[in-house]
C-alpha positions as CSV (number, residue, x, y, z in Angstrom):
1,X,0.0,0.0,0.0
2,X,2.8,2.4,0.9
3,X,5.0,1.5,-2.0
4,X,2.1,1.9,-4.4
5,X,1.2,5.3,-3.1
6,X,-2.2,4.2,-1.7
7,X,-1.4,5.3,1.9
8,X,-3.1,8.7,2.3
9,X,-2.6,9.1,6.1
10,X,-3.8,7.6,9.3
11,X,-7.5,6.6,9.6
12,X,-9.3,4.9,12.5
13,X,-10.3,1.9,10.5
14,X,-7.2,1.5,8.3
15,X,-6.0,-2.2,8.3
16,X,-7.5,-2.7,11.8
17,X,-6.4,-6.1,13.2
18,X,-6.8,-7.9,16.5
19,X,-4.9,-7.7,19.8
20,X,-3.3,-10.9,20.9
21,X,-3.0,-10.1,24.6
22,X,-5.7,-12.1,26.4
23,X,-6.4,-14.2,23.3
24,X,-6.2,-18.0,23.4
25,X,-3.5,-19.5,21.3
26,X,-4.2,-23.1,20.4
27,X,-1.2,-25.1,19.4
28,X,-1.7,-28.3,17.3
29,X,1.4,-30.2,18.0
30,X,3.7,-29.5,20.9
31,X,7.2,-30.5,20.0
32,X,10.3,-28.3,19.9
33,X,8.7,-25.7,17.6
34,X,5.3,-25.7,19.3
35,X,7.0,-25.1,22.7
36,X,9.1,-22.3,21.2
37,X,5.9,-20.6,19.9
38,X,4.3,-21.0,23.3
39,X,7.2,-19.2,25.0
40,X,6.8,-16.3,22.6
41,X,3.0,-16.2,22.9
42,X,3.2,-16.1,26.7
43,X,5.5,-13.1,26.5
44,X,2.7,-11.3,24.6
45,X,0.1,-12.1,27.3
46,X,-1.6,-14.9,25.4
47,X,-3.3,-17.9,27.0
48,X,-1.8,-21.0,25.6
49,X,-3.5,-24.4,25.2
50,X,-2.1,-27.3,23.2
51,X,-2.9,-30.8,21.9
52,X,0.3,-32.7,21.5
53,X,-0.4,-35.2,18.7
54,X,-3.8,-34.4,17.0
55,X,-6.0,-35.9,16.1
56,X,-4.9,-38.6,18.6
57,X,-4.6,-37.8,22.3
58,X,-1.6,-38.3,24.5
59,X,-1.3,-37.1,28.1
60,X,1.8,-34.9,28.6
61,X,3.4,-35.0,32.1
62,X,4.5,-31.9,33.9
63,X,8.1,-33.0,33.7
64,X,7.9,-33.1,30.0
65,X,6.8,-29.5,29.9
66,X,9.8,-28.2,31.7
67,X,9.7,-24.4,32.2
68,X,6.2,-24.3,30.5
69,X,4.6,-26.4,33.3
70,X,1.8,-24.5,34.9
71,X,1.9,-21.8,32.2
72,X,0.2,-23.8,29.4
73,X,-2.8,-26.1,29.5
74,X,-3.3,-29.4,27.6
75,X,-6.7,-30.1,26.0
76,X,-8.0,-32.6,23.5
77,X,-8.0,-31.7,19.9
78,X,-11.7,-31.2,19.7
79,X,-11.7,-28.7,22.5
80,X,-8.6,-26.9,21.1
81,X,-10.4,-26.3,17.8
82,X,-13.4,-24.7,19.7
83,X,-11.6,-22.5,22.2
84,X,-8.7,-21.1,20.1
85,X,-8.7,-17.5,19.0
86,X,-5.6,-18.4,17.0
87,X,-5.1,-21.9,15.9
88,X,-1.5,-22.6,15.0
89,X,-0.4,-25.8,13.3
90,X,2.9,-27.5,14.3
91,X,2.5,-31.2,13.1
92,X,4.3,-33.4,10.6
93,X,2.5,-34.4,7.5
94,X,1.3,-38.0,8.0
95,X,-1.8,-40.0,7.0
96,X,-3.4,-38.9,10.3
97,X,-2.7,-35.2,9.8
98,X,-3.5,-34.9,6.1
99,X,-6.4,-32.5,6.0
100,X,-6.4,-32.3,9.8
101,X,-8.1,-29.0,9.4
102,X,-10.9,-29.7,7.0
103,X,-14.4,-28.2,6.5
104,X,-15.8,-29.9,9.6
105,X,-13.0,-28.6,11.8
106,X,-13.3,-25.1,10.4
107,X,-17.0,-25.1,11.1
108,X,-16.2,-25.7,14.8
109,X,-13.8,-22.8,15.1
110,X,-14.8,-19.4,16.3
111,X,-16.1,-17.1,13.6
112,X,-13.4,-14.6,14.5
113,X,-10.6,-17.1,14.8
114,X,-7.4,-17.0,12.9
115,X,-5.8,-20.1,11.4
116,X,-1.9,-20.2,11.0
117,X,-0.2,-22.9,9.1
118,X,3.6,-23.0,9.2
119,X,3.8,-26.8,9.2
120,X,3.0,-28.6,5.9
121,X,0.4,-27.5,3.3
122,X,-1.7,-30.6,3.1
123,X,-2.4,-30.4,6.8
124,X,-5.1,-27.9,5.7
125,X,-8.0,-28.5,3.2
126,X,-7.1,-25.3,1.3
127,X,-10.4,-25.4,-0.7
128,X,-12.4,-25.5,2.5
129,X,-10.3,-22.7,3.9
130,X,-11.0,-20.5,0.9
131,X,-14.7,-21.1,1.3
132,X,-14.6,-20.2,5.0
133,X,-12.5,-17.1,4.4
134,X,-14.7,-15.9,1.6
135,X,-17.9,-16.4,3.6
136,X,-16.4,-14.6,6.7
137,X,-16.5,-17.7,8.9
138,X,-13.0,-17.0,10.0
139,X,-11.3,-13.7,10.8
140,X,-8.4,-14.6,8.8
141,X,-5.5,-16.9,8.0
142,X,-1.7,-16.9,7.8
143,X,0.0,-19.4,5.5
144,X,3.6,-20.1,4.9
145,X,2.9,-23.5,3.2
146,X,0.4,-24.6,0.6
147,X,-1.4,-27.9,-0.2
148,X,-0.1,-28.0,-3.8
149,X,2.9,-25.8,-3.4
150,X,3.8,-23.6,-5.0
151,X,0.4,-23.5,-6.6
152,X,-2.5,-21.9,-4.6
153,X,-6.0,-23.1,-4.3
154,X,-8.3,-21.2,-6.6
155,X,-9.4,-17.9,-5.0
156,X,-6.9,-17.9,-2.2
157,X,-4.7,-15.1,-3.6
158,X,-7.7,-12.8,-4.2
159,X,-8.7,-12.8,-0.5
160,X,-7.8,-9.9,1.6
161,X,-8.2,-11.8,4.9
162,X,-5.2,-14.1,4.4
163,X,-1.5,-13.4,4.7
164,X,0.5,-15.4,2.2
165,X,4.2,-16.1,2.6
166,X,6.5,-18.0,0.2
167,X,7.6,-20.8,2.6
168,X,10.3,-18.8,4.3
169,X,9.9,-19.9,8.0
170,X,13.5,-21.0,8.1
171,X,14.8,-18.2,6.0
172,X,17.6,-16.8,8.1
173,X,21.3,-17.2,7.2
174,X,22.1,-18.9,10.5
175,X,19.2,-21.4,10.2
176,X,19.9,-22.3,6.5
177,X,23.6,-22.7,7.3
178,X,22.7,-25.0,10.2
179,X,20.4,-27.0,7.9
180,X,23.2,-27.5,5.3
181,X,25.6,-28.5,8.1
182,X,23.2,-31.1,9.4
183,X,22.6,-32.5,6.0
184,X,26.4,-32.8,5.5
185,X,26.8,-34.5,8.9
186,X,24.1,-37.0,8.0
187,X,25.8,-37.8,4.7
188,X,29.2,-38.3,6.3
189,X,27.6,-40.6,9.0
190,X,25.9,-42.7,6.5
191,X,29.0,-43.0,4.3
192,X,31.2,-44.0,7.3
193,X,28.7,-46.2,9.1
194,X,28.5,-43.8,12.1
195,X,25.3,-42.9,14.1
196,X,23.2,-40.6,11.9
197,X,22.4,-37.4,13.8
198,X,19.0,-36.8,12.3
199,X,17.4,-40.2,11.6
200,X,13.8,-40.0,10.7
201,X,13.3,-43.8,10.7
202,X,15.3,-45.2,13.6
203,X,13.9,-48.7,12.9
204,X,16.5,-49.1,10.2
205,X,19.3,-49.1,12.8
206,X,21.3,-52.2,13.2
């Protein structure tokens, strides 16, 4: 807007958003990234609830929460969807999480909720999301990944209530350098028969 010369001065209703203080952040997935997001959300005064492995349920002990114990609250996936003002996805893409957020889930979310997907595109049924955003059944969405990346679902790019990013969640020099180093360490370990640092399928050991 500013670069295109469409900013003509302050106005009381210009690009008005929502405060996060006091809002409920629902975290779908509570691994390393989910916990890091929780720490940041708490600093902004948000109430944080989480479901560790949706759609399945697993009880998380206080010891596993570490410094977050007593500061965040675990709920079942079904409750998370209903209470979250912001629903943020931090799950891997598996058969269980494919279209984890579909039309039925979106229908159970608050009408003024925000959906954030920085996990994997197919975790969200993008066509259902477009319909909900178009009909005003969600306040908005923030996407860094897409179901058929880099293509977008028809209509998504035209919506004003969605923030679209080009899959750049890891786009810092330090992070990309660390990713390259880890890949190299994995390759060296596999070539030399050493323990692989980042093994996705540990059942292949031995």
